[in-house]
N, C-alpha and C positions, 0 to 999 in steps of 0.2 A: 455525426461523432456519437459514439457509446461513451456511458460512465459506468463506474463498478465502484461499490462502496464497500469496505472491510473495518470489523472492529478490531484492533489489534491490540492483542496482549504483549506485555514487556517492554511497552515503548515508555521511558521516563524521564528523557531527557532531551536537548537540543542535539545530542550527539545523534541519539537514536533516529529522530526526524531527519536530519542530513544523510545520514545512513539510507533509511528507507527512501527517501528521494532519488539517491544515487542509485541504487539499485533497480527501483521499479522504474526509474526512467529510461534504462538500458534495456527493457523488455519492447521487442519490436511493437509498433502501432501506436505507442504512447506517445500522448503529446502534452500533457501536462500531469502533474502530481500534486495534489494538496493533504498536508499531512495536519492535522489538528489533536496536540498533543496533549490538552484538556480533556477532551472529548474521546480519544484514544482511536479516533476515526484517520482512514486513508481514503481519498476518493482519487481514483483517477480516470482523467479523459483519454480519449483515442480512438482509432479505429480499429476493428478486427483484436479486439482485448481477448488474448488468452489468460481464463481465470487461473489455469493450472500454473501457467508463467508468471503472475503476477503473485500467487499464494509461495513460490519457489521463491521469487526477489525479496518478498517480505522476511521469509524465513532468513536467507542469506544476510540479509540485516541484522540477524539477532532476534528478529521478533516473531509472534505466531498471530494464526487469524481465528479470532474467537466465532465460531458458526454457532452459540447459542444464543449470540444476541443478534438482533435482524440492526442492521446498519443501512 
């Protein structure tokens, strides 16, 4: 099982958390999505995870990925 972690910008409430979980869960291969609102982090577990699709799902939820911060 693979894992990817992202530092997310624009995530400010539980609605954001729910939106990210919903969108990212729909990406093929995703088995679990863990969102830490306080840390601004999203951790994705699954098989054959597609980085581009995961980033697009986070964007679809209305948030961004901050590549300047190692997550």
